[in-house]
mmCIF file of the N, C-alpha and C atoms, coordinates in Angstrom:
data_MODEL
# 
_entry.id   MODEL 
# 
loop_
_atom_site.group_PDB 
_atom_site.id 
_atom_site.type_symbol 
_atom_site.label_atom_id 
_atom_site.label_alt_id 
_atom_site.label_comp_id 
_atom_site.label_asym_id 
_atom_site.label_entity_id 
_atom_site.label_seq_id 
_atom_site.pdbx_PDB_ins_code 
_atom_site.Cartn_x 
_atom_site.Cartn_y 
_atom_site.Cartn_z 
_atom_site.occupancy 
_atom_site.B_iso_or_equiv 
_atom_site.pdbx_formal_charge 
_atom_site.auth_seq_id 
_atom_site.auth_comp_id 
_atom_site.auth_asym_id 
_atom_site.auth_atom_id 
_atom_site.pdbx_PDB_model_num 
ATOM 1   N N  . ALA A 1 1  ? -13.986 8.100  47.822 1.00 0.00 ? 1  ALA A N  1 
ATOM 2   C CA . ALA A 1 1  ? -13.749 9.618  47.674 1.00 0.00 ? 1  ALA A CA 1 
ATOM 3   C C  . ALA A 1 1  ? -12.554 9.912  46.828 1.00 0.00 ? 1  ALA A C  1 
ATOM 4   N N  . ILE A 1 2  ? -12.642 11.093 46.217 1.00 0.00 ? 2  ILE A N  1 
ATOM 5   C CA . ILE A 1 2  ? -11.558 11.587 45.431 1.00 0.00 ? 2  ILE A CA 1 
ATOM 6   C C  . ILE A 1 2  ? -10.979 12.908 46.012 1.00 0.00 ? 2  ILE A C  1 
ATOM 7   N N  . TYR A 1 3  ? -9.706  12.994 46.286 1.00 0.00 ? 3  TYR A N  1 
ATOM 8   C CA . TYR A 1 3  ? -9.010  14.254 46.803 1.00 0.00 ? 3  TYR A CA 1 
ATOM 9   C C  . TYR A 1 3  ? -8.288  14.827 45.718 1.00 0.00 ? 3  TYR A C  1 
ATOM 10  N N  . PHE A 1 4  ? -8.444  16.248 45.655 1.00 0.00 ? 4  PHE A N  1 
ATOM 11  C CA . PHE A 1 4  ? -7.750  17.027 44.671 1.00 0.00 ? 4  PHE A CA 1 
ATOM 12  C C  . PHE A 1 4  ? -7.435  18.438 45.095 1.00 0.00 ? 4  PHE A C  1 
ATOM 13  N N  . ALA A 1 5  ? -6.622  19.121 44.309 1.00 0.00 ? 5  ALA A N  1 
ATOM 14  C CA . ALA A 1 5  ? -6.216  20.404 44.668 1.00 0.00 ? 5  ALA A CA 1 
ATOM 15  C C  . ALA A 1 5  ? -7.193  21.246 43.786 1.00 0.00 ? 5  ALA A C  1 
ATOM 16  N N  . THR A 1 6  ? -7.721  22.411 44.183 1.00 0.00 ? 6  THR A N  1 
ATOM 17  C CA . THR A 1 6  ? -8.532  23.291 43.520 1.00 0.00 ? 6  THR A CA 1 
ATOM 18  C C  . THR A 1 6  ? -7.995  24.636 43.935 1.00 0.00 ? 6  THR A C  1 
ATOM 19  N N  . ARG A 1 7  ? -8.220  25.645 43.057 1.00 0.00 ? 7  ARG A N  1 
ATOM 20  C CA . ARG A 1 7  ? -7.670  27.125 43.254 1.00 0.00 ? 7  ARG A CA 1 
ATOM 21  C C  . ARG A 1 7  ? -8.812  27.729 43.754 1.00 0.00 ? 7  ARG A C  1 
ATOM 22  N N  . VAL A 1 8  ? -8.701  28.303 45.104 1.00 0.00 ? 8  VAL A N  1 
ATOM 23  C CA . VAL A 1 8  ? -9.707  29.114 45.814 1.00 0.00 ? 8  VAL A CA 1 
ATOM 24  C C  . VAL A 1 8  ? -9.226  30.324 46.088 1.00 0.00 ? 8  VAL A C  1 
ATOM 25  N N  . GLU A 1 9  ? -9.698  31.527 45.542 1.00 0.00 ? 9  GLU A N  1 
ATOM 26  C CA . GLU A 1 9  ? -9.200  32.753 45.675 1.00 0.00 ? 9  GLU A CA 1 
ATOM 27  C C  . GLU A 1 9  ? -7.697  32.984 45.487 1.00 0.00 ? 9  GLU A C  1 
ATOM 28  N N  . GLY A 1 10 ? -7.271  32.346 44.457 1.00 0.00 ? 10 GLY A N  1 
ATOM 29  C CA . GLY A 1 10 ? -5.841  32.470 44.051 1.00 0.00 ? 10 GLY A CA 1 
ATOM 30  C C  . GLY A 1 10 ? -4.981  31.462 44.785 1.00 0.00 ? 10 GLY A C  1 
ATOM 31  N N  . ARG A 1 11 ? -5.468  30.621 45.641 1.00 0.00 ? 11 ARG A N  1 
ATOM 32  C CA . ARG A 1 11 ? -4.387  29.625 46.276 1.00 0.00 ? 11 ARG A CA 1 
ATOM 33  C C  . ARG A 1 11 ? -4.960  28.297 46.107 1.00 0.00 ? 11 ARG A C  1 
ATOM 34  N N  . PHE A 1 12 ? -4.088  27.298 46.046 1.00 0.00 ? 12 PHE A N  1 
ATOM 35  C CA . PHE A 1 12 ? -4.500  25.852 45.963 1.00 0.00 ? 12 PHE A CA 1 
ATOM 36  C C  . PHE A 1 12 ? -5.123  25.514 47.381 1.00 0.00 ? 12 PHE A C  1 
ATOM 37  N N  . GLN A 1 13 ? -6.179  24.670 47.438 1.00 0.00 ? 13 GLN A N  1 
ATOM 38  C CA . GLN A 1 13 ? -6.711  24.082 48.560 1.00 0.00 ? 13 GLN A CA 1 
ATOM 39  C C  . GLN A 1 13 ? -7.040  22.569 48.166 1.00 0.00 ? 13 GLN A C  1 
ATOM 40  N N  . VAL A 1 14 ? -7.140  21.644 49.181 1.00 0.00 ? 14 VAL A N  1 
ATOM 41  C CA . VAL A 1 14 ? -7.625  20.427 48.993 1.00 0.00 ? 14 VAL A CA 1 
ATOM 42  C C  . VAL A 1 14 ? -9.099  20.306 49.227 1.00 0.00 ? 14 VAL A C  1 
ATOM 43  N N  . ALA A 1 15 ? -9.696  19.510 48.185 1.00 0.00 ? 15 ALA A N  1 
ATOM 44  C CA . ALA A 1 15 ? -11.099 19.290 48.322 1.00 0.00 ? 15 ALA A CA 1 
ATOM 45  C C  . ALA A 1 15 ? -11.310 17.767 48.163 1.00 0.00 ? 15 ALA A C  1 
ATOM 46  N N  . ARG A 1 16 ? -12.458 17.346 48.657 1.00 0.00 ? 16 ARG A N  1 
ATOM 47  C CA . ARG A 1 16 ? -12.960 15.945 48.650 1.00 0.00 ? 16 ARG A CA 1 
ATOM 48  C C  . ARG A 1 16 ? -14.316 15.967 47.827 1.00 0.00 ? 16 ARG A C  1 
ATOM 49  N N  . HIS A 1 17 ? -14.223 14.954 46.871 1.00 0.00 ? 17 HIS A N  1 
ATOM 50  C CA . HIS A 1 17 ? -15.422 14.643 46.120 1.00 0.00 ? 17 HIS A CA 1 
ATOM 51  C C  . HIS A 1 17 ? -16.023 13.228 46.430 1.00 0.00 ? 17 HIS A C  1 
ATOM 52  N N  . THR A 1 18 ? -17.074 13.112 47.013 1.00 0.00 ? 18 THR A N  1 
ATOM 53  C CA . THR A 1 18 ? -17.781 11.813 47.472 1.00 0.00 ? 18 THR A CA 1 
ATOM 54  C C  . THR A 1 18 ? -18.438 11.242 46.356 1.00 0.00 ? 18 THR A C  1 
ATOM 55  N N  . LEU A 1 19 ? -17.988 10.250 45.754 1.00 0.00 ? 19 LEU A N  1 
ATOM 56  C CA . LEU A 1 19 ? -18.696 9.535  44.454 1.00 0.00 ? 19 LEU A CA 1 
ATOM 57  C C  . LEU A 1 19 ? -20.152 9.184  44.748 1.00 0.00 ? 19 LEU A C  1 
ATOM 58  N N  . ALA A 1 20 ? -20.496 8.665  45.973 1.00 0.00 ? 20 ALA A N  1 
ATOM 59  C CA . ALA A 1 20 ? -21.829 8.175  46.292 1.00 0.00 ? 20 ALA A CA 1 
ATOM 60  C C  . ALA A 1 20 ? -22.823 9.291  46.198 1.00 0.00 ? 20 ALA A C  1 
ATOM 61  N N  . THR A 1 21 ? -22.335 10.407 46.750 1.00 0.00 ? 21 THR A N  1 
ATOM 62  C CA . THR A 1 21 ? -23.411 11.421 46.871 1.00 0.00 ? 21 THR A CA 1 
ATOM 63  C C  . THR A 1 21 ? -23.140 12.611 45.878 1.00 0.00 ? 21 THR A C  1 
ATOM 64  N N  . GLY A 1 22 ? -22.032 12.683 45.248 1.00 0.00 ? 22 GLY A N  1 
ATOM 65  C CA . GLY A 1 22 ? -21.736 13.739 44.310 1.00 0.00 ? 22 GLY A CA 1 
ATOM 66  C C  . GLY A 1 22 ? -21.405 15.026 44.830 1.00 0.00 ? 22 GLY A C  1 
ATOM 67  N N  . VAL A 1 23 ? -21.233 15.046 46.292 1.00 0.00 ? 23 VAL A N  1 
ATOM 68  C CA . VAL A 1 23 ? -21.031 16.258 47.138 1.00 0.00 ? 23 VAL A CA 1 
ATOM 69  C C  . VAL A 1 23 ? -19.306 16.601 47.075 1.00 0.00 ? 23 VAL A C  1 
ATOM 70  N N  . THR A 1 24 ? -19.087 17.839 46.843 1.00 0.00 ? 24 THR A N  1 
ATOM 71  C CA . THR A 1 24 ? -17.633 18.188 46.824 1.00 0.00 ? 24 THR A CA 1 
ATOM 72  C C  . THR A 1 24 ? -17.499 19.121 48.027 1.00 0.00 ? 24 THR A C  1 
ATOM 73  N N  . VAL A 1 25 ? -16.493 18.808 49.016 1.00 0.00 ? 25 VAL A N  1 
ATOM 74  C CA . VAL A 1 25 ? -16.185 19.839 50.087 1.00 0.00 ? 25 VAL A CA 1 
ATOM 75  C C  . VAL A 1 25 ? -14.780 20.259 50.027 1.00 0.00 ? 25 VAL A C  1 
ATOM 76  N N  . GLN A 1 26 ? -14.513 21.549 50.274 1.00 0.00 ? 26 GLN A N  1 
ATOM 77  C CA . GLN A 1 26 ? -13.294 22.109 50.556 1.00 0.00 ? 26 GLN A CA 1 
ATOM 78  C C  . GLN A 1 26 ? -12.734 21.706 51.959 1.00 0.00 ? 26 GLN A C  1 
ATOM 79  N N  . LEU A 1 27 ? -11.493 20.887 52.083 1.00 0.00 ? 27 LEU A N  1 
ATOM 80  C CA . LEU A 1 27 ? -11.091 20.648 53.410 1.00 0.00 ? 27 LEU A CA 1 
ATOM 81  C C  . LEU A 1 27 ? -10.100 21.561 53.923 1.00 0.00 ? 27 LEU A C  1 
ATOM 82  N N  . THR A 1 28 ? -9.330  22.144 53.251 1.00 0.00 ? 28 THR A N  1 
ATOM 83  C CA . THR A 1 28 ? -8.348  23.099 53.831 1.00 0.00 ? 28 THR A CA 1 
ATOM 84  C C  . THR A 1 28 ? -8.667  24.434 53.459 1.00 0.00 ? 28 THR A C  1 
ATOM 85  N N  . ARG A 1 29 ? -7.980  25.289 54.404 1.00 0.00 ? 29 ARG A N  1 
ATOM 86  C CA . ARG A 1 29 ? -8.254  26.661 54.305 1.00 0.00 ? 29 ARG A CA 1 
ATOM 87  C C  . ARG A 1 29 ? -7.005  27.497 54.173 1.00 0.00 ? 29 ARG A C  1 
ATOM 88  N N  . THR A 1 30 ? -5.857  26.983 54.489 1.00 0.00 ? 30 THR A N  1 
ATOM 89  C CA . THR A 1 30 ? -4.604  27.766 54.502 1.00 0.00 ? 30 THR A CA 1 
ATOM 90  C C  . THR A 1 30 ? -3.784  27.584 53.104 1.00 0.00 ? 30 THR A C  1 
ATOM 91  N N  . LEU A 1 31 ? -3.783  26.290 52.711 1.00 0.00 ? 31 LEU A N  1 
ATOM 92  C CA . LEU A 1 31 ? -3.055  25.943 51.472 1.00 0.00 ? 31 LEU A CA 1 
ATOM 93  C C  . LEU A 1 31 ? -2.852  24.403 51.343 1.00 0.00 ? 31 LEU A C  1 
ATOM 94  N N  . GLY A 1 32 ? -3.038  23.930 50.154 1.00 0.00 ? 32 GLY A N  1 
ATOM 95  C CA . GLY A 1 32 ? -3.037  22.386 49.949 1.00 0.00 ? 32 GLY A CA 1 
ATOM 96  C C  . GLY A 1 32 ? -2.714  21.963 48.529 1.00 0.00 ? 32 GLY A C  1 
ATOM 97  N N  . GLY A 1 33 ? -1.951  20.919 48.537 1.00 0.00 ? 33 GLY A N  1 
ATOM 98  C CA . GLY A 1 33 ? -1.640  20.473 47.205 1.00 0.00 ? 33 GLY A CA 1 
ATOM 99  C C  . GLY A 1 33 ? -2.155  18.887 47.143 1.00 0.00 ? 33 GLY A C  1 
ATOM 100 N N  . GLU A 1 34 ? -1.118  18.067 46.833 1.00 0.00 ? 34 GLU A N  1 
ATOM 101 C CA . GLU A 1 34 ? -1.485  16.748 46.683 1.00 0.00 ? 34 GLU A CA 1 
ATOM 102 C C  . GLU A 1 34 ? -1.810  16.055 48.011 1.00 0.00 ? 34 GLU A C  1 
ATOM 103 N N  . ALA A 1 35 ? -2.950  15.180 47.855 1.00 0.00 ? 35 ALA A N  1 
ATOM 104 C CA . ALA A 1 35 ? -3.401  14.658 49.151 1.00 0.00 ? 35 ALA A CA 1 
ATOM 105 C C  . ALA A 1 35 ? -3.765  13.265 49.027 1.00 0.00 ? 35 ALA A C  1 
ATOM 106 N N  . ALA A 1 36 ? -3.744  12.544 50.229 1.00 0.00 ? 36 ALA A N  1 
ATOM 107 C CA . ALA A 1 36 ? -4.100  11.082 50.296 1.00 0.00 ? 36 ALA A CA 1 
ATOM 108 C C  . ALA A 1 36 ? -4.766  10.737 51.594 1.00 0.00 ? 36 ALA A C  1 
ATOM 109 N N  . GLU A 1 37 ? -5.660  9.893  51.516 1.00 0.00 ? 37 GLU A N  1 
ATOM 110 C CA . GLU A 1 37 ? -6.465  9.521  52.777 1.00 0.00 ? 37 GLU A CA 1 
ATOM 111 C C  . GLU A 1 37 ? -5.664  8.520  53.458 1.00 0.00 ? 37 GLU A C  1 
ATOM 112 N N  . SER A 1 38 ? -5.843  8.573  54.808 1.00 0.00 ? 38 SER A N  1 
ATOM 113 C CA . SER A 1 38 ? -5.070  7.641  55.654 1.00 0.00 ? 38 SER A CA 1 
ATOM 114 C C  . SER A 1 38 ? -5.676  6.201  55.519 1.00 0.00 ? 38 SER A C  1 
ATOM 115 N N  . VAL A 1 39 ? -5.005  5.141  55.931 1.00 0.00 ? 39 VAL A N  1 
ATOM 116 C CA . VAL A 1 39 ? -5.578  3.776  55.697 1.00 0.00 ? 39 VAL A CA 1 
ATOM 117 C C  . VAL A 1 39 ? -6.823  3.636  56.602 1.00 0.00 ? 39 VAL A C  1 
ATOM 118 N N  . ASP A 1 40 ? -6.834  4.279  57.842 1.00 0.00 ? 40 ASP A N  1 
ATOM 119 C CA . ASP A 1 40 ? -8.176  4.143  58.620 1.00 0.00 ? 40 ASP A CA 1 
ATOM 120 C C  . ASP A 1 40 ? -9.246  4.955  58.236 1.00 0.00 ? 40 ASP A C  1 
ATOM 121 N N  . GLY A 1 41 ? -9.129  5.841  57.250 1.00 0.00 ? 41 GLY A N  1 
ATOM 122 C CA . GLY A 1 41 ? -10.039 6.736  56.679 1.00 0.00 ? 41 GLY A CA 1 
ATOM 123 C C  . GLY A 1 41 ? -10.463 8.012  57.439 1.00 0.00 ? 41 GLY A C  1 
ATOM 124 N N  . LYS A 1 42 ? -9.571  8.242  58.441 1.00 0.00 ? 42 LYS A N  1 
ATOM 125 C CA . LYS A 1 42 ? -9.881  9.277  59.392 1.00 0.00 ? 42 LYS A CA 1 
ATOM 126 C C  . LYS A 1 42 ? -9.162  10.655 59.063 1.00 0.00 ? 42 LYS A C  1 
ATOM 127 N N  . THR A 1 43 ? -7.972  10.493 58.321 1.00 0.00 ? 43 THR A N  1 
ATOM 128 C CA . THR A 1 43 ? -7.234  11.858 58.091 1.00 0.00 ? 43 THR A CA 1 
ATOM 129 C C  . THR A 1 43 ? -6.858  11.812 56.746 1.00 0.00 ? 43 THR A C  1 
ATOM 130 N N  . VAL A 1 44 ? -6.649  13.040 56.367 1.00 0.00 ? 44 VAL A N  1 
ATOM 131 C CA . VAL A 1 44 ? -6.214  13.476 55.083 1.00 0.00 ? 44 VAL A CA 1 
ATOM 132 C C  . VAL A 1 44 ? -4.817  14.111 55.036 1.00 0.00 ? 44 VAL A C  1 
ATOM 133 N N  . TYR A 1 45 ? -3.789  13.443 54.601 1.00 0.00 ? 45 TYR A N  1 
ATOM 134 C CA . TYR A 1 45 ? -2.546  13.974 54.473 1.00 0.00 ? 45 TYR A CA 1 
ATOM 135 C C  . TYR A 1 45 ? -2.271  14.821 53.237 1.00 0.00 ? 45 TYR A C  1 
ATOM 136 N N  . PHE A 1 46 ? -1.703  16.015 53.307 1.00 0.00 ? 46 PHE A N  1 
ATOM 137 C CA . PHE A 1 46 ? -1.448  16.784 52.123 1.00 0.00 ? 46 PHE A CA 1 
ATOM 138 C C  . PHE A 1 46 ? -0.198  17.574 52.097 1.00 0.00 ? 46 PHE A C  1 
ATOM 139 N N  . GLU A 1 47 ? 0.226   17.982 51.019 1.00 0.00 ? 47 GLU A N  1 
ATOM 140 C CA . GLU A 1 47 ? 1.377   18.733 50.665 1.00 0.00 ? 47 GLU A CA 1 
ATOM 141 C C  . GLU A 1 47 ? 0.940   20.135 51.057 1.00 0.00 ? 47 GLU A C  1 
ATOM 142 N N  . HIS A 1 48 ? 1.858   20.834 51.909 1.00 0.00 ? 48 HIS A N  1 
ATOM 143 C CA . HIS A 1 48 ? 1.355   22.240 52.235 1.00 0.00 ? 48 HIS A CA 1 
ATOM 144 C C  . HIS A 1 48 ? 2.517   23.286 51.842 1.00 0.00 ? 48 HIS A C  1 
ATOM 145 N N  . GLY A 1 49 ? 2.629   23.328 50.596 1.00 0.00 ? 49 GLY A N  1 
ATOM 146 C CA . GLY A 1 49 ? 3.924   24.134 49.968 1.00 0.00 ? 49 GLY A CA 1 
ATOM 147 C C  . GLY A 1 49 ? 5.120   23.766 50.497 1.00 0.00 ? 49 GLY A C  1 
ATOM 148 N N  . THR A 1 50 ? 5.951   24.762 50.849 1.00 0.00 ? 50 THR A N  1 
ATOM 149 C CA . THR A 1 50 ? 7.324   24.521 51.414 1.00 0.00 ? 50 THR A CA 1 
ATOM 150 C C  . THR A 1 50 ? 7.199   24.074 52.895 1.00 0.00 ? 50 THR A C  1 
ATOM 151 N N  . ALA A 1 51 ? 6.093   23.964 53.443 1.00 0.00 ? 51 ALA A N  1 
ATOM 152 C CA . ALA A 1 51 ? 5.933   23.762 54.896 1.00 0.00 ? 51 ALA A CA 1 
ATOM 153 C C  . ALA A 1 51 ? 5.912   22.217 55.151 1.00 0.00 ? 51 ALA A C  1 
ATOM 154 N N  . GLY A 1 52 ? 5.981   21.469 54.213 1.00 0.00 ? 52 GLY A N  1 
ATOM 155 C CA . GLY A 1 52 ? 6.100   19.904 54.451 1.00 0.00 ? 52 GLY A CA 1 
ATOM 156 C C  . GLY A 1 52 ? 4.777   19.261 54.330 1.00 0.00 ? 52 GLY A C  1 
ATOM 157 N N  . ILE A 1 53 ? 4.394   18.365 54.995 1.00 0.00 ? 53 ILE A N  1 
ATOM 158 C CA . ILE A 1 53 ? 3.280   17.415 55.061 1.00 0.00 ? 53 ILE A CA 1 
ATOM 159 C C  . ILE A 1 53 ? 2.360   17.787 56.071 1.00 0.00 ? 53 ILE A C  1 
ATOM 160 N N  . TRP A 1 54 ? 1.138   18.042 55.948 1.00 0.00 ? 54 TRP A N  1 
ATOM 161 C CA . TRP A 1 54 ? 0.246   18.449 56.895 1.00 0.00 ? 54 TRP A CA 1 
ATOM 162 C C  . TRP A 1 54 ? -0.997  17.534 56.898 1.00 0.00 ? 54 TRP A C  1 
ATOM 163 N N  . GLN A 1 55 ? -1.802  17.581 57.909 1.00 0.00 ? 55 GLN A N  1 
ATOM 164 C CA . GLN A 1 55 ? -3.026  16.665 58.076 1.00 0.00 ? 55 GLN A CA 1 
ATOM 165 C C  . GLN A 1 55 ? -4.246  17.514 58.406 1.00 0.00 ? 55 GLN A C  1 
ATOM 166 N N  . VAL A 1 56 ? -5.360  16.919 58.015 1.00 0.00 ? 56 VAL A N  1 
ATOM 167 C CA . VAL A 1 56 ? -6.663  17.523 58.302 1.00 0.00 ? 56 VAL A CA 1 
ATOM 168 C C  . VAL A 1 56 ? -7.612  16.324 58.434 1.00 0.00 ? 56 VAL A C  1 
ATOM 169 N N  . PRO A 1 57 ? -8.603  16.381 59.443 1.00 0.00 ? 57 PRO A N  1 
ATOM 170 C CA . PRO A 1 57 ? -9.567  15.383 59.575 1.00 0.00 ? 57 PRO A CA 1 
ATOM 171 C C  . PRO A 1 57 ? -10.281 15.109 58.080 1.00 0.00 ? 57 PRO A C  1 
ATOM 172 N N  . VAL A 1 58 ? -10.710 13.913 57.899 1.00 0.00 ? 58 VAL A N  1 
ATOM 173 C CA . VAL A 1 58 ? -11.386 13.813 56.499 1.00 0.00 ? 58 VAL A CA 1 
ATOM 174 C C  . VAL A 1 58 ? -12.625 14.570 56.382 1.00 0.00 ? 58 VAL A C  1 
ATOM 175 N N  . GLU A 1 59 ? -13.449 14.877 57.478 1.00 0.00 ? 59 GLU A N  1 
ATOM 176 C CA . GLU A 1 59 ? -14.502 15.845 57.341 1.00 0.00 ? 59 GLU A CA 1 
ATOM 177 C C  . GLU A 1 59 ? -14.226 17.162 57.338 1.00 0.00 ? 59 GLU A C  1 
ATOM 178 N N  . GLY A 1 60 ? -12.995 17.517 57.465 1.00 0.00 ? 60 GLY A N  1 
ATOM 179 C CA . GLY A 1 60 ? -12.497 18.975 57.434 1.00 0.00 ? 60 GLY A CA 1 
ATOM 180 C C  . GLY A 1 60 ? -12.259 19.394 58.917 1.00 0.00 ? 60 GLY A C  1 
ATOM 181 N N  . GLY A 1 61 ? -11.728 20.413 59.179 1.00 0.00 ? 61 GLY A N  1 
ATOM 182 C CA . GLY A 1 61 ? -11.348 21.017 60.521 1.00 0.00 ? 61 GLY A CA 1 
ATOM 183 C C  . GLY A 1 61 ? -10.118 21.486 60.633 1.00 0.00 ? 61 GLY A C  1 
ATOM 184 N N  . LYS A 1 62 ? -9.404  21.400 61.893 1.00 0.00 ? 62 LYS A N  1 
ATOM 185 C CA . LYS A 1 62 ? -8.124  22.085 62.016 1.00 0.00 ? 62 LYS A CA 1 
ATOM 186 C C  . LYS A 1 62 ? -7.060  21.344 61.248 1.00 0.00 ? 62 LYS A C  1 
ATOM 187 N N  . GLU A 1 63 ? -6.262  22.263 60.507 1.00 0.00 ? 63 GLU A N  1 
ATOM 188 C CA . GLU A 1 63 ? -5.080  21.561 59.951 1.00 0.00 ? 63 GLU A CA 1 
ATOM 189 C C  . GLU A 1 63 ? -3.803  21.791 60.591 1.00 0.00 ? 63 GLU A C  1 
ATOM 190 N N  . SER A 1 64 ? -2.952  20.740 60.529 1.00 0.00 ? 64 SER A N  1 
ATOM 191 C CA . SER A 1 64 ? -1.807  20.819 61.534 1.00 0.00 ? 64 SER A CA 1 
ATOM 192 C C  . SER A 1 64 ? -0.583  20.096 60.752 1.00 0.00 ? 64 SER A C  1 
ATOM 193 N N  . ALA A 1 65 ? 0.711   20.445 61.005 1.00 0.00 ? 65 ALA A N  1 
ATOM 194 C CA . ALA A 1 65 ? 1.792   19.737 60.501 1.00 0.00 ? 65 ALA A CA 1 
ATOM 195 C C  . ALA A 1 65 ? 1.951   18.490 61.086 1.00 0.00 ? 65 ALA A C  1 
ATOM 196 N N  . VAL A 1 66 ? 2.456   17.505 60.193 1.00 0.00 ? 66 VAL A N  1 
ATOM 197 C CA . VAL A 1 66 ? 2.636   16.121 60.733 1.00 0.00 ? 66 VAL A CA 1 
ATOM 198 C C  . VAL A 1 66 ? 4.016   16.161 61.488 1.00 0.00 ? 66 VAL A C  1 
ATOM 199 N N  . PRO A 1 67 ? 4.325   16.092 62.786 1.00 0.00 ? 67 PRO A N  1 
ATOM 200 C CA . PRO A 1 67 ? 5.419   15.976 63.476 1.00 0.00 ? 67 PRO A CA 1 
ATOM 201 C C  . PRO A 1 67 ? 6.638   15.156 62.681 1.00 0.00 ? 67 PRO A C  1 
ATOM 202 N N  . GLY A 1 68 ? 7.765   15.813 62.435 1.00 0.00 ? 68 GLY A N  1 
ATOM 203 C CA . GLY A 1 68 ? 8.772   15.143 61.832 1.00 0.00 ? 68 GLY A CA 1 
ATOM 204 C C  . GLY A 1 68 ? 8.717   15.467 60.356 1.00 0.00 ? 68 GLY A C  1 
ATOM 205 N N  . LEU A 1 69 ? 7.699   15.686 59.825 1.00 0.00 ? 69 LEU A N  1 
ATOM 206 C CA . LEU A 1 69 ? 7.553   16.177 58.314 1.00 0.00 ? 69 LEU A CA 1 
ATOM 207 C C  . LEU A 1 69 ? 7.278   17.653 57.856 1.00 0.00 ? 69 LEU A C  1 
ATOM 208 N N  . GLU A 1 70 ? 7.589   18.522 58.884 1.00 0.00 ? 70 GLU A N  1 
ATOM 209 C CA . GLU A 1 70 ? 7.206   19.873 58.806 1.00 0.00 ? 70 GLU A CA 1 
ATOM 210 C C  . GLU A 1 70 ? 7.620   20.462 57.506 1.00 0.00 ? 70 GLU A C  1 
ATOM 211 N N  . SER A 1 71 ? 8.886   20.203 57.128 1.00 0.00 ? 71 SER A N  1 
ATOM 212 C CA . SER A 1 71 ? 9.356   20.672 55.769 1.00 0.00 ? 71 SER A CA 1 
ATOM 213 C C  . SER A 1 71 ? 10.155  19.530 55.170 1.00 0.00 ? 71 SER A C  1 
ATOM 214 N N  . VAL A 1 72 ? 9.972   19.482 53.826 1.00 0.00 ? 72 VAL A N  1 
ATOM 215 C CA . VAL A 1 72 ? 10.542  18.592 53.005 1.00 0.00 ? 72 VAL A CA 1 
ATOM 216 C C  . VAL A 1 72 ? 11.569  19.159 52.080 1.00 0.00 ? 72 VAL A C  1 
# 
């Protein structure tokens, strides 16, 4: 999969493009920038503006700050 930032309604969000299926899915709803998948493939970590590093399940869902990395 490829993770990338895309502008949605004037704000950057994280999206995932699955190469095998050609399907692109928006993962974040609040704000998102650079992103990377966890080693176990279950979580996407992403830059959340000035709020630090956040996480979201790889299939999408609830976004939350990574404890200890709330602001960088």
